[in-house]
C-alpha positions in Angstrom: 7.9 130.9 -115.1 10.1 131.3 -112.0 11.8 128.0 -112.4 12.5 128.6 -116.1 12.5 132.4 -116.6 14.4 132.1 -119.8 11.6 130.1 -121.5 8.7 132.5 -121.0 8.4 135.9 -122.6 4.7 136.4 -122.9 2.7 138.5 -120.6 -1.0 138.9 -120.3 -3.4 136.4 -121.9 -0.9 134.6 -124.1 1.3 133.6 -121.1 -0.7 130.5 -120.2 -0.6 129.2 -123.8 3.1 129.8 -123.9 3.7 127.8 -120.7 1.7 124.9 -122.1 3.5 124.9 -125.4 7.0 125.3 -124.0 6.4 123.0 -121.0 5.8 120.1 -123.4 9.3 120.5 -124.8 11.1 120.3 -121.5 13.1 117.2 -120.6 11.5 115.5 -118.8 8.2 116.8 -120.2 6.0 118.7 -117.8 2.6 117.2 -117.2 -0.1 119.8 -117.8 -3.5 119.5 -116.1 -6.6 121.6 -116.2 -8.2 122.8 -113.0 -11.7 124.0 -113.3 -13.0 127.0 -111.6 -16.2 129.1 -111.3 -16.3 132.6 -112.6 -19.1 134.9 -111.5 -19.1 137.8 -113.9 -21.8 139.5 -112.0 -19.3 140.2 -109.1 -16.8 141.8 -111.4 -15.7 145.3 -110.3 -15.3 146.8 -113.7 -15.0 146.3 -117.5 -12.7 143.8 -119.1 -9.0 144.7 -119.1 -8.4 142.7 -122.3 -7.4 144.8 -125.3 -8.4 143.0 -128.5 -5.5 144.1 -130.8 -2.8 143.8 -128.1 -4.1 140.3 -127.2 -4.3 139.2 -130.9 -0.7 140.5 -131.4 0.5 138.6 -128.4 -0.9 135.3 -129.7 0.4 136.0 -133.3 3.9 136.8 -132.0 3.9 133.8 -129.7 3.0 131.5 -132.6 6.0 132.8 -134.6 8.4 132.5 -131.6 7.4 129.0 -130.9 7.4 128.0 -134.6 10.9 129.5 -135.1 12.2 127.9 -131.9 12.8 131.2 -130.1 
């Protein structure tokens, strides 16, 4: 996002999806790889920070922005 700040608008959970979708359109295309990791939920300090409606809206609006080329 720092190299191309004009391309990324999403914050939160939709940001990773936006980076993948928009990175594929760059010239030259950006290679995307998945790096696995281990999550130990038993060590989590508190409840989830994800808000369902906000996250759903982020993905919905991202879909429209990408579809419309914005």
